[in-house]
C-alpha positions as CSV (number, residue, x, y, z in Angstrom):
1,X,22.5,16.7,-10.8
2,X,18.9,15.5,-11.4
3,X,19.9,12.0,-10.1
4,X,21.4,13.5,-7.0
5,X,18.2,15.6,-6.4
6,X,16.1,12.4,-6.9
7,X,18.2,10.5,-4.3
8,X,17.9,13.4,-1.9
9,X,14.1,13.4,-2.1
10,X,13.7,9.7,-1.7
11,X,13.5,9.7,2.1
12,X,10.9,12.5,2.0
13,X,8.8,10.6,-0.5
14,X,9.1,7.4,1.7
15,X,7.9,9.3,4.7
16,X,4.9,10.8,2.8
17,X,3.9,7.4,1.5
18,X,4.2,5.9,5.0
19,X,1.9,8.6,6.5
20,X,-0.6,8.4,3.7
21,X,-0.9,4.6,3.9
22,X,-0.5,4.4,7.7
23,X,-3.3,6.8,8.4
24,X,-5.4,5.1,5.8
25,X,-6.0,2.1,8.0
26,X,-8.2,3.9,10.6
27,X,-9.6,6.0,7.8
28,X,-11.0,3.0,6.0
29,X,-12.2,1.4,9.2
30,X,-14.2,4.6,10.0
31,X,-15.6,4.7,6.5
32,X,-16.7,1.0,6.6
33,X,-19.0,1.8,9.6
34,X,-21.5,3.3,7.1
35,X,-20.3,2.3,3.6
36,X,-20.4,-1.3,2.4
37,X,-16.9,-2.7,1.4
38,X,-17.4,-3.1,-2.3
39,X,-19.1,0.3,-2.6
40,X,-16.2,1.9,-0.6
41,X,-13.7,0.5,-3.1
42,X,-15.7,1.8,-6.1
43,X,-15.8,5.2,-4.5
44,X,-12.2,5.2,-3.4
45,X,-10.5,3.9,-6.5
46,X,-13.0,5.6,-8.9
47,X,-12.6,9.0,-7.3
48,X,-8.8,8.6,-7.1
49,X,-8.7,7.7,-10.8
50,X,-10.8,10.7,-11.7
51,X,-8.5,13.0,-9.6
52,X,-5.4,11.7,-11.4
53,X,-6.9,11.9,-14.9
54,X,-8.0,15.5,-14.2
55,X,-4.5,16.4,-12.8
56,X,-2.9,14.7,-15.9
57,X,-5.1,16.7,-18.2
58,X,-4.4,20.0,-16.4
59,X,-0.6,19.4,-16.5
60,X,-0.6,18.2,-20.1
61,X,0.5,14.7,-19.1
62,X,-0.2,11.9,-21.7
63,X,-3.2,9.8,-20.9
64,X,-2.6,7.2,-23.6
65,X,-0.2,4.3,-23.2
66,X,1.8,2.3,-25.7
67,X,0.1,-0.9,-26.8
68,X,2.8,-3.0,-25.2
69,X,2.2,-1.4,-21.8
70,X,-1.5,-2.2,-21.3
71,X,-1.1,-5.9,-20.3
72,X,1.6,-5.2,-17.8
73,X,-0.1,-2.2,-16.3
74,X,-3.4,-4.0,-15.7
75,X,-1.8,-7.2,-14.4
76,X,0.4,-5.3,-11.9
77,X,-2.6,-3.1,-11.1
78,X,-4.9,-6.0,-10.4
79,X,-2.4,-7.5,-8.0
80,X,-1.1,-4.3,-6.3
81,X,-4.3,-2.2,-6.3
82,X,-7.5,-4.1,-7.1
83,X,-7.0,-7.4,-5.2
84,X,-5.0,-5.6,-2.5
85,X,-7.8,-3.1,-1.7
86,X,-10.7,-5.6,-1.9
87,X,-9.0,-8.2,0.3
88,X,-8.2,-5.5,2.9
89,X,-11.8,-4.2,3.1
90,X,-12.9,-7.7,4.2
91,X,-9.8,-8.2,6.4
92,X,-10.6,-5.1,8.3
93,X,-14.2,-6.2,8.8
94,X,-13.1,-9.5,10.2
95,X,-10.0,-8.6,12.3
96,X,-8.8,-5.6,14.4
97,X,-7.3,-2.9,12.2
98,X,-4.1,-2.7,14.2
99,X,-3.6,-6.4,13.7
100,X,-4.5,-6.5,10.0
101,X,-2.0,-3.7,9.2
102,X,0.8,-5.7,10.8
103,X,0.0,-8.9,8.9
104,X,-0.4,-7.1,5.6
105,X,3.0,-5.5,5.9
106,X,4.8,-8.8,5.7
107,X,4.7,-7.4,2.1
108,X,8.3,-6.1,2.1
109,X,9.6,-9.5,3.0
110,X,7.6,-11.2,0.2
111,X,8.8,-8.5,-2.2
112,X,12.4,-9.1,-1.3
113,X,11.8,-12.9,-1.8
114,X,10.1,-12.4,-5.2
115,X,12.7,-9.8,-6.3
116,X,15.5,-12.3,-5.5
117,X,13.8,-15.1,-7.5
118,X,12.2,-13.2,-10.4
119,X,14.5,-10.1,-10.7
120,X,17.8,-11.5,-9.4
121,X,18.2,-8.6,-7.0
122,X,21.0,-9.3,-4.6
123,X,20.6,-8.8,-0.9
124,X,23.3,-6.3,0.2
125,X,24.4,-6.1,3.8
126,X,22.0,-3.2,4.6
127,X,19.0,-5.1,3.2
128,X,20.0,-8.2,5.1
129,X,20.2,-6.3,8.4
130,X,16.9,-4.5,7.6
131,X,15.2,-7.8,6.8
132,X,16.5,-9.4,10.0
133,X,15.4,-6.5,12.2
134,X,12.0,-6.1,10.5
135,X,11.5,-9.9,10.6
136,X,12.2,-9.9,14.4
137,X,9.6,-7.1,14.7
138,X,7.0,-9.2,12.8
139,X,7.7,-12.2,15.0
140,X,7.1,-10.1,18.1
141,X,3.8,-8.9,16.6
142,X,2.6,-12.2,15.0
143,X,3.7,-14.9,17.4
144,X,1.3,-14.0,20.2
145,X,-1.6,-14.2,17.6
146,X,-0.5,-17.6,16.5
147,X,-0.1,-18.9,20.0
148,X,-3.5,-17.5,21.0
149,X,-5.1,-19.1,18.0
150,X,-6.4,-15.8,16.8
151,X,-4.8,-15.8,13.4
152,X,-8.1,-16.4,11.7
153,X,-10.0,-15.6,8.4
154,X,-9.5,-11.8,8.6
155,X,-5.7,-12.0,9.1
156,X,-5.4,-14.6,6.4
157,X,-7.0,-12.1,4.0
158,X,-4.6,-9.5,5.1
159,X,-1.7,-11.9,4.5
160,X,-2.9,-12.6,0.9
161,X,-3.3,-8.9,0.4
162,X,0.4,-8.4,1.3
163,X,1.5,-11.2,-1.0
164,X,-0.6,-9.8,-3.9
165,X,0.9,-6.3,-3.5
166,X,4.4,-7.7,-3.4
167,X,3.9,-9.8,-6.6
168,X,2.4,-6.8,-8.4
169,X,5.3,-4.6,-7.5
170,X,7.8,-7.2,-8.8
171,X,5.8,-7.7,-12.0
172,X,6.0,-4.0,-12.8
173,X,9.7,-3.9,-12.1
174,X,10.3,-7.0,-14.2
175,X,8.4,-5.6,-17.2
176,X,9.0,-1.8,-17.0
177,X,6.6,0.4,-18.9
178,X,7.2,3.7,-20.8
179,X,4.1,5.5,-19.5
180,X,4.6,8.0,-16.7
181,X,3.6,7.1,-13.1
182,X,0.5,9.4,-13.1
183,X,-0.9,7.7,-16.2
184,X,-0.2,4.2,-15.0
185,X,-1.8,4.9,-11.6
186,X,-4.9,6.5,-13.0
187,X,-5.6,3.6,-15.4
188,X,-4.9,1.0,-12.7
189,X,-7.3,2.8,-10.2
190,X,-10.0,3.0,-13.0
191,X,-9.7,-0.8,-13.7
192,X,-9.9,-1.5,-9.9
193,X,-13.0,0.6,-9.6
194,X,-14.7,-1.3,-12.5
195,X,-13.7,-4.6,-10.9
196,X,-15.2,-3.5,-7.6
197,X,-18.3,-2.3,-9.4
198,X,-18.9,-5.9,-10.5
199,X,-18.7,-6.9,-6.8
200,X,-21.3,-4.2,-6.0
201,X,-23.6,-5.7,-8.6
202,X,-23.2,-9.2,-7.2
203,X,-23.0,-8.6,-3.5
204,X,-24.5,-5.1,-2.8
205,X,-27.2,-4.7,-5.4
206,X,-29.3,-2.5,-3.1
207,X,-26.7,0.2,-3.6
208,X,-27.2,0.1,-7.4
209,X,-31.0,0.1,-7.0
210,X,-31.4,2.8,-4.3
211,X,-28.0,4.6,-4.4
212,X,-25.9,5.5,-1.3
213,X,-27.5,8.2,0.9
214,X,-24.6,10.6,1.2
215,X,-26.6,12.9,3.4
216,X,-26.8,10.2,6.1
217,X,-23.0,9.9,6.4
218,X,-21.4,11.3,9.6
219,X,-18.4,13.5,9.8
220,X,-15.9,10.6,10.7
221,X,-17.0,8.7,7.6
222,X,-16.5,11.8,5.4
223,X,-13.1,12.4,6.9
224,X,-12.0,8.7,6.4
225,X,-13.4,8.8,2.8
226,X,-11.5,12.0,2.0
227,X,-8.2,10.7,3.3
228,X,-8.7,7.4,1.5
229,X,-9.4,9.0,-1.9
230,X,-6.9,11.9,-2.0
231,X,-4.0,10.6,0.0
232,X,-4.1,6.8,0.0
233,X,-5.4,6.1,-3.5
234,X,-4.2,9.1,-5.5
235,X,-1.1,10.7,-3.9
236,X,0.5,7.6,-2.3
237,X,0.2,5.3,-5.3
238,X,1.5,8.1,-7.5
239,X,4.6,8.5,-5.3
240,X,4.9,4.7,-5.0
241,X,5.3,4.2,-8.7
242,X,7.6,7.2,-9.1
243,X,9.8,5.8,-6.4
244,X,9.7,2.3,-7.9
245,X,10.9,3.6,-11.2
246,X,14.2,4.8,-9.7
247,X,14.9,2.3,-6.9
248,X,15.2,-1.5,-6.6
249,X,11.9,-3.2,-5.8
250,X,13.3,-4.8,-2.6
251,X,14.6,-1.6,-1.2
252,X,11.4,0.3,-2.0
253,X,9.3,-2.3,-0.3
254,X,11.5,-2.5,2.9
255,X,11.1,1.3,3.1
256,X,7.4,0.9,3.8
257,X,8.1,-0.8,7.1
258,X,7.0,2.4,9.1
259,X,3.4,1.9,7.7
260,X,2.3,-0.7,10.2
261,X,3.7,1.4,13.0
262,X,1.8,4.5,11.9
263,X,-1.3,2.4,11.1
264,X,-1.3,0.6,14.5
265,X,-0.6,3.8,16.5
266,X,-3.3,5.8,14.7
267,X,-5.7,2.9,15.1
268,X,-5.1,3.0,18.8
269,X,-5.6,6.7,19.0
270,X,-8.6,7.0,16.6
271,X,-10.4,3.6,17.1
272,X,-9.6,2.9,20.7
273,X,-7.6,-0.4,20.1
274,X,-5.1,-1.2,22.8
275,X,-1.5,-2.4,22.0
276,X,0.3,-5.1,24.0
277,X,4.0,-4.9,25.0
278,X,4.8,-7.3,22.2
279,X,3.1,-4.8,19.8
280,X,5.2,-1.9,21.0
281,X,8.5,-3.9,20.7
282,X,7.5,-5.2,17.3
283,X,6.7,-1.7,16.0
284,X,10.0,-0.3,17.3
285,X,11.9,-3.1,15.4
286,X,9.9,-2.5,12.2
287,X,10.6,1.2,12.3
288,X,14.2,0.6,12.9
289,X,14.4,-1.8,9.9
290,X,12.9,0.9,7.7
291,X,15.4,3.5,9.1
292,X,18.3,1.2,8.1
293,X,17.0,1.2,4.5
294,X,16.5,4.9,4.4
295,X,20.0,5.8,5.7
296,X,22.0,7.5,2.9
297,X,24.4,5.1,1.1
298,X,28.1,5.5,1.8
299,X,29.8,7.3,-1.1
300,X,32.5,5.4,-2.9
301,X,35.7,7.0,-4.0
302,X,36.1,8.2,-7.6
303,X,36.9,5.4,-10.0
304,X,35.5,2.7,-7.7
305,X,32.4,0.8,-8.7
């Protein structure tokens, strides 16, 4: 009964993750107008970690992990959270947000590839179709950039971020840990915040000397920061790891295909960026690919595998 309930809630969790991460793109871009990139990641990951540690304590969840879990948790966290977040801060400063989100979300295709090589996950017919449809969508979105010669430094950082996230996802699936998702996410966000703090010391020392003048921040910055901390860092990663614990890595990653659609559309609405016809077609195909993954599986007859 519990397994059936879990399967029934998977599409809802996927939609929540897509909304949290999709809306995070314009939220981060708004915050970056007034907060330096390394500082933003310290605040975002640090506050997200504090929120989850507090929630774990209030709900009597364990905060300690088994000795064997630490290495895997931090390696996966470095790839999926630390490197991913830091790379994207600079990608969004160097490229339009609506474009960066599209390139980053080649991530599902890298995950499927890594899962096939490292985990031996087989590509069933549904995932092949989703991969083909989503791939066509990415071609629609990316080909005009390549032809125009505008696939530059910022978009390369976004591509590396997607690859890093995919590899971290597969690492955690290859070496499962016993700690609950909330504990894993809290420790990974804390480690990411400490890594970003080193970046602040090296590249933004004025913030450490003088502090960040929070009273000078405008309402859009506060709104973007609040969404980034509560929904993108804390809630979405918590849901992501919970979903990863009960679904194949390749399928979970393909289910994130709506994120670039939400990220691009919200960037157009909130940041004033304009989509092209190729963008619209590509986003439709990406969303369709995700819908194929999210459709309920056909039930087999009793006694059949």
